N, CA, C and O atoms as a Tinker XYZ file with bonds, in Angstrom:
   416  protein
     1  N     34.330000   10.109000   47.183000    73     2
     2  CA    34.110000   11.599000   47.104000    64     1     3
     3  C     33.373000   12.467000   46.039000    63     2     4     5
     4  O     32.169000   12.546000   45.796000    81     3
     5  N     34.200000   12.952000   45.600000    73     3     6
     6  CA    34.869000   14.014000   44.433000    64     5     7
     7  C     34.015000   13.563000   42.934000    63     6     8     9
     8  O     33.456000   14.309000   42.130000    81     7
     9  N     34.173000   11.889000   42.912000    73     7    10
    10  CA    34.010000   11.844000   41.745000    64     9    11
    11  C     32.285000   11.268000   41.881000    63    10    12    13
    12  O     31.692000   10.820000   40.899000    81    11
    13  N     31.661000   11.375000   43.226000    73    11    14
    14  CA    30.570000   10.927000   43.249000    64    13    15
    15  C     29.304000   12.120000   42.759000    63    14    16    17
    16  O     28.182000   12.053000   42.257000    81    15
    17  N     30.549000   13.579000   43.399000    73    15    18
    18  CA    29.728000   14.866000   42.945000    64    17    19
    19  C     29.716000   15.361000   41.763000    63    18    20    21
    20  O     28.758000   15.952000   41.265000    81    19
    21  N     31.073000   15.094000   41.095000    73    19    22
    22  CA    30.990000   15.574000   39.884000    64    21    23
    23  C     30.194000   14.468000   39.005000    63    22    24    25
    24  O     30.117000   14.969000   37.883000    81    23
    25  N     29.603000   13.272000   38.992000    73    23    26
    26  CA    28.856000   12.896000   39.006000    64    25    27
    27  C     27.392000   13.066000   38.674000    63    26    28    29
    28  O     26.757000   12.674000   37.694000    81    27
    29  N     26.938000   13.899000   39.969000    73    27    30
    30  CA    25.437000   14.550000   40.111000    64    29    31
    31  C     25.476000   15.378000   39.549000    63    30    32    33
    32  O     24.527000   15.509000   38.777000    81    31
    33  N     26.644000   16.573000   39.532000    73    31    34
    34  CA    26.615000   17.266000   38.585000    64    33    35
    35  C     26.449000   17.629000   37.137000    63    34    36    37
    36  O     25.714000   18.405000   36.527000    81    35
    37  N     27.497000   16.698000   36.775000    73    35    38
    38  CA    26.935000   16.333000   35.571000    64    37    39
    39  C     25.880000   15.720000   34.801000    63    38    40    41
    40  O     25.336000   16.020000   33.739000    81    39
    41  N     25.735000   14.725000   35.676000    73    39    42
    42  CA    24.197000   14.310000   35.336000    64    41    43
    43  C     22.692000   15.044000   35.509000    63    42    44    45
    44  O     21.581000   14.799000   35.039000    81    43
    45  N     23.249000   16.123000   36.469000    73    43    46
    46  CA    21.840000   17.389000   36.099000    64    45    47
    47  C     22.276000   18.452000   35.317000    63    46    48    49
    48  O     21.484000   19.382000   35.162000    81    47
    49  N     23.424000   18.511000   34.765000    73    47    50
    50  CA    23.256000   18.993000   33.146000    64    49    51
    51  C     22.922000   18.779000   32.152000    63    50    52    53
    52  O     22.477000   19.557000   31.308000    81    51
    53  N     23.134000   17.396000   32.089000    73    51    54
    54  CA    22.622000   16.295000   31.237000    64    53    55
    55  C     21.136000   16.493000   30.802000    63    54    56    57
    56  O     20.735000   16.741000   29.665000    81    55
    57  N     20.190000   16.285000   32.272000    73    55    58
    58  CA    18.848000   16.343000   32.184000    64    57    59
    59  C     18.492000   17.485000   31.800000    63    58    60    61
    60  O     17.729000   17.679000   30.853000    81    59
    61  N     19.133000   18.566000   32.661000    73    59    62
    62  CA    18.524000   20.199000   32.074000    64    61    63
    63  C     18.607000   20.306000   30.849000    63    62    64    65
    64  O     17.643000   20.694000   30.188000    81    63
    65  N     19.954000   19.933000   30.218000    73    63    66
    66  CA    19.483000   20.283000   28.741000    64    65    67
    67  C     19.092000   19.615000   28.063000    63    66    68    69
    68  O     18.938000   19.980000   26.898000    81    67
    69  N     18.815000   18.582000   28.385000    73    67    70
    70  CA    17.161000   17.672000   27.409000    64    69    71
    71  C     16.115000   18.104000   27.876000    63    70    72    73
    72  O     15.192000   17.900000   27.087000    81    71
    73  N     15.758000   18.680000   28.913000    73    71    74
    74  CA    14.539000   19.144000   28.818000    64    73    75
    75  C     14.437000   20.420000   28.195000    63    74    76    77
    76  O     13.340000   20.529000   27.647000    81    75
    77  N     15.318000   21.656000   28.038000    73    75    78
    78  CA    15.550000   22.580000   27.330000    64    77    79
    79  C     15.123000   22.221000   26.356000    63    78    80    81
    80  O     14.119000   22.848000   26.015000    81    79
    81  N     15.475000   21.347000   25.611000    73    79    82
    82  CA    15.794000   20.777000   24.105000    64    81    83
    83  C     14.608000   20.259000   23.857000    63    82    84    85
    84  O     14.093000   20.555000   22.778000    81    83
    85  N     13.934000   19.428000   24.718000    73    83    86
    86  CA    12.120000   18.892000   24.856000    64    85    87
    87  C     11.454000   19.939000   24.496000    63    86    88    89
    88  O     10.706000   19.943000   23.518000    81    87
    89  N     11.725000   21.268000   25.504000    73    87    90
    90  CA    10.502000   22.357000   25.839000    64    89    91
    91  C     10.733000   23.104000   24.345000    63    90    92    93
    92  O      9.791000   23.762000   23.903000    81    91
    93  N     11.940000   23.010000   23.589000    73    91    94
    94  CA    11.876000   24.174000   22.585000    64    93    95
    95  C     11.197000   23.080000   21.584000    63    94    96    97
    96  O     10.309000   23.509000   20.847000    81    95
    97  N     11.405000   22.252000   21.534000    73    95    98
    98  CA    10.265000   20.946000   20.389000    64    97    99
    99  C      8.972000   20.910000   20.710000    63    98   100   101
   100  O      8.152000   20.754000   19.805000    81    99
   101  N      8.524000   21.057000   22.132000    73    99   102
   102  CA     7.542000   21.113000   22.390000    64   101   103
   103  C      6.983000   22.337000   21.852000    63   102   104   105
   104  O      6.207000   21.981000   20.966000    81   103
   105  N      6.988000   23.553000   21.939000    73   103   106
   106  CA     6.765000   24.748000   21.413000    64   105   107
   107  C      6.634000   25.184000   20.411000    63   106   108   109
   108  O      5.736000   25.915000   19.993000    81   107
   109  N      7.795000   24.655000   19.755000    73   107   110
   110  CA     7.788000   24.218000   18.028000    64   109   111
   111  C      6.473000   23.328000   17.264000    63   110   112   113
   112  O      5.922000   23.466000   16.171000    81   111
   113  N      6.316000   22.575000   18.153000    73   111   114
   114  CA     5.410000   21.405000   17.603000    64   113   115
   115  C      4.026000   22.222000   17.794000    63   114   116   117
   116  O      3.064000   22.085000   17.038000    81   115
   117  N      4.060000   23.142000   18.974000    73   115   118
   118  CA     2.336000   23.620000   19.487000    64   117   119
   119  C      2.446000   24.573000   18.318000    63   118   120   121
   120  O      1.449000   24.604000   17.597000    81   119
   121  N      3.482000   25.377000   17.979000    73   119   122
   122  CA     2.997000   26.326000   16.868000    64   121   123
   123  C      2.750000   25.930000   15.412000    63   122   124   125
   124  O      2.008000   26.534000   14.636000    81   123
   125  N      3.532000   24.740000   15.120000    73   123   126
   126  CA     3.262000   24.657000   14.117000    64   125   127
   127  C      1.789000   24.210000   13.765000    63   126   128   129
   128  O      1.219000   24.424000   12.695000    81   127
   129  N      1.368000   23.663000   14.675000    73   127   130
   130  CA    -0.725000   23.282000   14.330000    64   129   131
   131  C     -1.314000   24.506000   14.960000    63   130   132   133
   132  O     -2.528000   24.695000   14.893000    81   131
   133  N     -0.615000   25.244000   15.495000    73   131   134
   134  CA    -2.005000   26.661000   16.101000    64   133   135
   135  C     -1.457000   27.215000   14.689000    63   134   136   137
   136  O     -2.602000   27.203000   14.239000    81   135
   137  N     -0.497000   27.815000   13.314000    73   135   138
   138  CA    -0.763000   28.775000   12.708000    64   137   139
   139  C     -1.271000   28.005000   11.552000    63   138   140   141
   140  O     -2.166000   28.410000   10.811000    81   139
   141  N     -0.347000   26.309000   11.378000    73   139   142
   142  CA    -1.183000   26.194000   10.228000    64   141   143
   143  C     -2.600000   26.058000   10.318000    63   142   144   145
   144  O     -3.276000   26.077000    9.290000    81   143
   145  N     -3.278000   25.878000   11.798000    73   143   146
   146  CA    -4.494000   25.695000   11.749000    64   145   147
   147  C     -5.364000   27.363000   11.587000    63   146   148   149
   148  O     -6.522000   27.771000   11.683000    81   147
   149  N     -4.386000   27.781000   11.373000    73   147   150
   150  CA    -5.372000   29.417000   11.034000    64   149   151
   151  C     -5.061000   29.759000    9.568000    63   150   152   153
   152  O     -5.001000   30.845000    8.992000    81   151
   153  N     -4.924000   28.788000    9.240000    73   151   154
   154  CA    -4.782000   28.826000    7.742000    64   153   155
   155  C     -6.060000   28.566000    6.669000    63   154   156   157
   156  O     -6.399000   28.723000    5.497000    81   155
   157  N     -6.493000   28.064000    7.937000    73   155   158
   158  CA    -8.014000   27.147000    6.845000    64   157   159
   159  C     -9.004000   28.096000    7.539000    63   158   160   161
   160  O     -8.931000   28.613000    8.653000    81   159
   161  N     -9.864000   28.180000    6.676000    73   159   162
   162  CA   -11.671000   28.433000    6.372000    64   161   163
   163  C    -12.481000   28.131000    5.884000    63   162   164   165
   164  O    -12.320000   27.798000    4.710000    81   163
   165  N    -13.853000   28.059000    6.482000    73   163   166
   166  CA   -14.730000   27.804000    5.197000    64   165   167
   167  C    -14.412000   28.297000    3.655000    63   166   168   169
   168  O    -14.321000   29.450000    3.235000    81   167
   169  N    -14.261000   26.950000    2.896000    73   167   170
   170  CA   -14.670000   26.986000    1.582000    64   169   171
   171  C    -13.618000   26.647000    1.097000    63   170   172   173
   172  O    -13.601000   26.809000   -0.123000    81   171
   173  N    -12.144000   25.986000    1.785000    73   171   174
   174  CA   -11.182000   25.873000    1.120000    64   173   175
   175  C    -11.114000   24.126000    0.891000    63   174   176   177
   176  O    -11.708000   23.332000    1.622000    81   175
   177  N    -10.342000   23.780000   -0.167000    73   175   178
   178  CA   -10.582000   22.757000   -0.391000    64   177   179
   179  C     -9.810000   21.603000    0.565000    63   178   180   181
   180  O     -9.028000   21.892000    1.471000    81   179
   181  N    -10.145000   20.403000    0.221000    73   179   182
   182  CA    -9.475000   19.284000    0.783000    64   181   183
   183  C     -7.986000   19.337000    0.489000    63   182   184   185
   184  O     -7.019000   19.492000    1.235000    81   183
   185  N     -8.134000   19.092000   -1.327000    73   183   186
   186  CA    -6.548000   19.078000   -1.322000    64   185   187
   187  C     -5.854000   20.217000   -0.820000    63   186   188   189
   188  O     -4.745000   20.061000   -0.307000    81   187
   189  N     -6.383000   21.359000   -0.908000    73   187   190
   190  CA    -5.480000   22.842000   -0.284000    64   189   191
   191  C     -5.023000   22.411000    0.682000    63   190   192   193
   192  O     -3.797000   22.493000    0.750000    81   191
   193  N     -5.755000   21.766000    1.856000    73   191   194
   194  CA    -5.489000   21.640000    3.437000    64   193   195
   195  C     -4.707000   21.016000    3.057000    63   194   196   197
   196  O     -3.633000   21.598000    2.906000    81   195
   197  N     -4.765000   18.989000    2.552000    73   195   198
   198  CA    -3.744000   18.104000    2.626000    64   197   199
   199  C     -2.278000   18.746000    2.361000    63   198   200   201
   200  O     -1.350000   18.672000    3.168000    81   199
   201  N     -2.225000   19.347000    1.176000    73   199   202
   202  CA    -1.470000   20.106000    0.576000    64   201   203
   203  C     -0.236000   20.967000    1.719000    63   202   204   205
   204  O      0.988000   20.838000    1.749000    81   203
   205  N     -1.223000   21.917000    2.646000    73   203   206
   206  CA    -0.631000   21.970000    3.431000    64   205   207
   207  C      0.044000   21.434000    4.608000    63   206   208   209
   208  O      1.251000   21.561000    4.814000    81   207
   209  N     -0.998000   20.667000    5.580000    73   207   210
   210  CA    -0.276000   20.100000    6.040000    64   209   211
   211  C      0.607000   18.911000    5.798000    63   210   212   213
   212  O      1.012000   18.355000    6.819000    81   211
   213  N      0.983000   18.416000    4.642000    73   211   214
   214  CA     2.126000   17.735000    4.401000    64   213   215
   215  C      3.555000   18.655000    4.602000    63   214   216   217
   216  O      4.692000   18.250000    4.845000    81   215
   217  N      3.212000   19.614000    4.467000    73   215   218
   218  CA     4.668000   20.739000    5.045000    64   217   219
   219  C      4.875000   20.603000    6.378000    63   218   220   221
   220  O      5.992000   21.004000    6.703000    81   219
   221  N      4.308000   20.245000    7.147000    73   219   222
   222  CA     4.182000   20.319000    8.644000    64   221   223
   223  C      5.733000   19.131000    9.020000    63   222   224   225
   224  O      5.692000   17.974000    8.603000    81   223
   225  N      7.033000   19.672000    9.862000    73   223   226
   226  CA     7.391000   18.578000   10.063000    64   225   227
   227  C      7.542000   17.730000   11.210000    63   226   228   229
   228  O      7.965000   16.577000   11.290000    81   227
   229  N      7.126000   18.506000   12.063000    73   227   230
   230  CA     7.025000   18.232000   13.359000    64   229   231
   231  C      5.746000   17.447000   13.541000    63   230   232   233
   232  O      5.999000   16.354000   14.048000    81   231
   233  N      4.522000   17.620000   13.313000    73   231   234
   234  CA     3.341000   16.899000   13.350000    64   233   235
   235  C      3.079000   15.819000   12.456000    63   234   236   237
   236  O      3.918000   15.454000   11.632000    81   235
   237  N      1.674000   15.155000   12.609000    73   235   238
   238  CA     1.074000   14.681000   11.837000    64   237   239
   239  C     -0.667000   14.550000   11.616000    63   238   240   241
   240  O     -1.337000   14.997000   12.547000    81   239
   241  N     -1.356000   14.006000   10.524000    73   239   242
   242  CA    -2.606000   14.432000   10.635000    64   241   243
   243  C     -3.212000   13.145000   10.227000    63   242   244   245
   244  O     -2.636000   12.434000    9.403000    81   243
   245  N     -4.551000   12.744000   10.855000    73   243   246
   246  CA    -5.439000   11.435000   10.410000    64   245   247
   247  C     -6.736000   11.898000    9.631000    63   246   248   249
   248  O     -7.587000   12.663000   10.085000    81   247
   249  N     -6.742000   11.522000    8.838000    73   247   250
   250  CA    -8.845000   11.549000    8.014000    64   249   251
   251  C     -8.926000   10.565000    7.896000    63   250   252   253
   252  O     -8.349000    9.597000    7.400000    81   251
   253  N    -10.258000   11.004000    8.741000    73   251   254
   254  CA   -11.344000    9.567000    8.627000    64   253   255
   255  C    -12.681000   10.512000    7.668000    63   254   256   257
   256  O    -12.962000   11.669000    7.357000    81   255
   257  N    -13.097000    9.380000    7.534000    73   255   258
   258  CA   -14.040000    9.914000    6.334000    64   257   259
   259  C    -15.698000    9.447000    7.199000    63   258   260   261
   260  O    -15.828000    8.357000    7.755000    81   259
   261  N    -16.840000   10.519000    7.150000    73   259   262
   262  CA   -17.608000   10.067000    7.859000    64   261   263
   263  C    -18.796000   10.513000    7.211000    63   262   264   265
   264  O    -18.558000   11.346000    6.337000    81   263
   265  N    -20.328000   10.147000    7.399000    73   263   266
   266  CA   -21.608000   10.496000    7.046000    64   265   267
   267  C    -21.463000   11.875000    5.991000    63   266   268   269
   268  O    -21.692000   11.878000    4.781000    81   267
   269  N    -21.073000   12.872000    6.724000    73   267   270
   270  CA   -20.727000   14.411000    6.450000    64   269   271
   271  C    -19.810000   14.644000    5.648000    63   270   272   273
   272  O    -19.799000   15.614000    4.890000    81   271
   273  N    -19.019000   13.865000    5.714000    73   271   274
   274  CA   -18.132000   14.449000    4.515000    64   273   275
   275  C    -16.245000   13.176000    5.203000    63   274   276   277
   276  O    -15.748000   12.084000    4.929000    81   275
   277  N    -16.021000   14.120000    5.942000    73   275   278
   278  CA   -14.320000   13.689000    6.080000    64   277   279
   279  C    -13.934000   14.874000    7.323000    63   278   280   281
   280  O    -14.268000   16.058000    7.296000    81   279
   281  N    -13.362000   14.379000    8.095000    73   279   282
   282  CA   -12.671000   14.826000    9.042000    64   281   283
   283  C    -11.261000   14.671000    9.540000    63   282   284   285
   284  O    -10.882000   13.536000    9.832000    81   283
   285  N    -10.416000   15.727000    9.673000    73   283   286
   286  CA    -9.079000   15.692000    9.626000    64   285   287
   287  C     -8.543000   16.244000   10.999000    63   286   288   289
   288  O     -8.660000   17.410000   11.374000    81   287
   289  N     -7.910000   15.173000   11.720000    73   287   290
   290  CA    -7.415000   15.707000   13.192000    64   289   291
   291  C     -5.459000   15.783000   12.686000    63   290   292   293
   292  O     -4.814000   14.951000   12.047000    81   291
   293  N     -5.036000   17.015000   13.245000    73   291   294
   294  CA    -3.552000   17.306000   12.598000    64   293   295
   295  C     -3.179000   18.005000   14.169000    63   294   296   297
   296  O     -3.790000   18.925000   14.713000    81   295
   297  N     -1.797000   17.139000   14.770000    73   295   298
   298  CA    -1.553000   17.380000   15.765000    64   297   299
   299  C      0.189000   16.812000   16.085000    63   298   300   301
   300  O      0.966000   16.378000   15.234000    81   299
   301  N      0.412000   16.962000   17.354000    73   299   302
   302  CA     1.691000   16.430000   17.027000    64   301   303
   303  C      2.268000   15.473000   18.205000    63   302   304   305
   304  O      2.086000   15.556000   19.420000    81   303
   305  N      2.951000   14.627000   17.526000    73   303   306
   306  CA     3.306000   13.484000   19.037000    64   305   307
   307  C      4.269000   13.661000   19.710000    63   306   308   309
   308  O      4.667000   12.644000   20.278000    81   307
   309  N      4.911000   14.700000   19.913000    73   307   310
   310  CA     6.136000   15.651000   20.330000    64   309   311
   311  C      5.562000   16.314000   21.562000    63   310   312   313
   312  O      6.306000   16.524000   22.520000    81   311
   313  N      4.387000   16.629000   21.596000    73   311   314
   314  CA     3.423000   16.914000   22.893000    64   313   315
   315  C      2.314000   16.294000   23.257000    63   314   316   317
   316  O      1.402000   16.759000   23.941000    81   315
   317  N      2.445000   14.692000   22.555000    73   315   318
   318  CA     1.178000   13.943000   23.003000    64   317   319
   319  C      0.326000   14.581000   22.657000    63   318   320   321
   320  O     -0.497000   14.646000   23.570000    81   319
   321  N     -0.116000   15.372000   21.437000    73   319   322
   322  CA    -1.181000   15.568000   20.733000    64   321   323
   323  C     -2.295000   16.727000   21.861000    63   322   324   325
   324  O     -3.513000   16.645000   21.701000    81   323
   325  N     -1.836000   17.536000   22.725000    73   323   326
   326  CA    -2.112000   18.053000   23.676000    64   325   327
   327  C     -2.773000   19.149000   22.472000    63   326   328   329
   328  O     -3.956000   19.484000   22.400000    81   327
   329  N     -1.974000   19.465000   21.828000    73   327   330
   330  CA    -2.781000   20.376000   20.813000    64   329   331
   331  C     -3.470000   19.812000   20.317000    63   330   332   333
   332  O     -3.606000   18.643000   20.676000    81   331
   333  N     -4.273000   20.331000   19.234000    73   331   334
   334  CA    -5.245000   19.840000   18.341000    64   333   335
   335  C     -5.776000   20.403000   17.085000    63   334   336   337
   336  O     -6.415000   21.394000   17.440000    81   335
   337  N     -5.854000   20.279000   15.675000    73   335   338
   338  CA    -6.541000   21.258000   14.932000    64   337   339
   339  C     -7.314000   20.176000   14.294000    63   338   340   341
   340  O     -6.842000   19.129000   13.852000    81   339
   341  N     -9.054000   20.682000   14.290000    73   339   342
   342  CA   -10.125000   19.716000   13.458000    64   341   343
   343  C    -10.247000   20.325000   13.058000    63   342   344   345
   344  O    -10.151000   21.542000   13.220000    81   343
   345  N    -10.666000   19.352000   11.959000    73   343   346
   346  CA   -10.761000   20.356000   10.482000    64   345   347
   347  C    -11.983000   19.565000    9.772000    63   346   348   349
   348  O    -11.727000   18.511000    9.190000    81   347
   349  N    -13.170000   20.010000    9.808000    73   347   350
   350  CA   -14.115000   19.194000    9.271000    64   349   351
   351  C    -14.804000   19.841000    7.686000    63   350   352   353
   352  O    -15.198000   21.003000    7.586000    81   351
   353  N    -14.844000   18.741000    6.433000    73   351   354
   354  CA   -14.574000   18.389000    5.192000    64   353   355
   355  C    -16.302000   17.985000    5.076000    63   354   356   357
   356  O    -16.904000   17.081000    5.656000    81   355
   357  N    -16.817000   19.007000    4.113000    73   355   358
   358  CA   -18.469000   18.562000    3.553000    64   357   359
   359  C    -17.997000   17.444000    2.309000    63   358   360   361
   360  O    -16.857000   16.980000    2.285000    81   359
   361  N    -19.005000   17.103000    1.328000    73   359   362
   362  CA   -19.447000   15.938000    0.850000    64   361   363
   363  C    -18.738000   16.790000   -0.824000    63   362   364   365
   364  O    -18.409000   16.190000   -1.847000    81   363
   365  N    -18.703000   17.910000   -0.641000    73   363   366
   366  CA   -18.090000   18.509000   -1.430000    64   365   367
   367  C    -16.950000   18.775000   -1.480000    63   366   368   369
   368  O    -16.524000   19.679000   -2.199000    81   367
   369  N    -15.924000   17.765000   -0.436000    73   367   370
   370  CA   -14.953000   18.856000   -0.430000    64   369   371
   371  C    -14.153000   19.984000    0.142000    63   370   372   373
   372  O    -12.927000   20.082000    0.098000    81   371
   373  N    -14.962000   20.790000    0.664000    73   371   374
   374  CA   -14.747000   22.085000    1.251000    64   373   375
   375  C    -14.691000   21.747000    2.453000    63   374   376   377
   376  O    -15.190000   20.727000    2.928000    81   375
   377  N    -13.918000   22.802000    3.184000    73   375   378
   378  CA   -13.745000   22.959000    4.270000    64   377   379
   379  C    -15.256000   23.944000    5.140000    63   378   380   381
   380  O    -15.769000   25.001000    4.771000    81   379
   381  N    -15.663000   22.920000    6.559000    73   379   382
   382  CA   -16.875000   23.303000    6.802000    64   381   383
   383  C    -16.447000   23.910000    8.074000    63   382   384   385
   384  O    -16.737000   25.105000    8.135000    81   383
   385  N    -16.007000   23.567000    8.826000    73   383   386
   386  CA   -15.800000   23.922000   10.564000    64   385   387
   387  C    -13.887000   23.436000   10.482000    63   386   388   389
   388  O    -13.242000   22.569000    9.893000    81   387
   389  N    -13.547000   24.645000   11.502000    73   387   390
   390  CA   -12.247000   24.514000   11.859000    64   389   391
   391  C    -11.878000   24.858000   13.138000    63   390   392   393
   392  O    -12.101000   25.985000   13.582000    81   391
   393  N    -11.324000   23.975000   13.785000    73   391   394
   394  CA   -11.069000   24.237000   15.227000    64   393   395
   395  C    -10.005000   24.067000   15.825000    63   394   396   397
   396  O     -9.566000   22.923000   15.710000    81   395
   397  N     -9.065000   25.145000   16.767000    73   395   398
   398  CA    -8.267000   24.734000   17.820000    64   397   399
   399  C     -8.015000   24.284000   19.109000    63   398   400   401
   400  O     -8.299000   24.937000   20.113000    81   399
   401  N     -7.504000   23.220000   19.113000    73   399   402
   402  CA    -7.849000   23.219000   20.989000    64   401   403
   403  C     -7.020000   22.969000   21.107000    63   402   404   405
   404  O     -6.104000   22.890000   20.288000    81   403
   405  N     -7.063000   22.611000   22.901000    73   403   406
   406  CA    -5.666000   22.116000   23.946000    64   405   407
   407  C     -6.589000   21.413000   25.031000    63   406   408   409
   408  O     -7.568000   21.854000   25.634000    81   407
   409  N     -6.022000   20.298000   25.080000    73   407   410
   410  CA    -6.620000   19.404000   26.349000    64   409   411
   411  C     -6.319000   20.414000   27.565000    63   410   412   413
   412  O     -5.591000   21.406000   27.601000    81   411
   413  N     -7.042000   19.882000   28.446000    73   411   414
   414  CA    -7.143000   21.319000   30.016000    64   413   415
   415  C     -7.209000   22.219000   29.503000    63   414   416
   416  O     -7.285000   23.279000   30.124000    81   415
């Protein structure tokens, strides 16, 4: 009986530590998306946007071309892309619109 109790307590401690570490990384990924998204304003060049997004450690981005120019979606898989930065680039290669959003 004593061994089972020790195993339960140890398991609970390990799971609690893992949740705390994951929560820390979740928040850091959220802050990375939020603060990098705040760096972009209309008129910034696409090259500057890409250069800054390449500095991210916990997040990634996807560039999609469309008829108006291109769009960049910046998010993190750590928090299941719950927080996203959408950056619209016009045909001149300049930022035309930026938006930070969170699902729900």
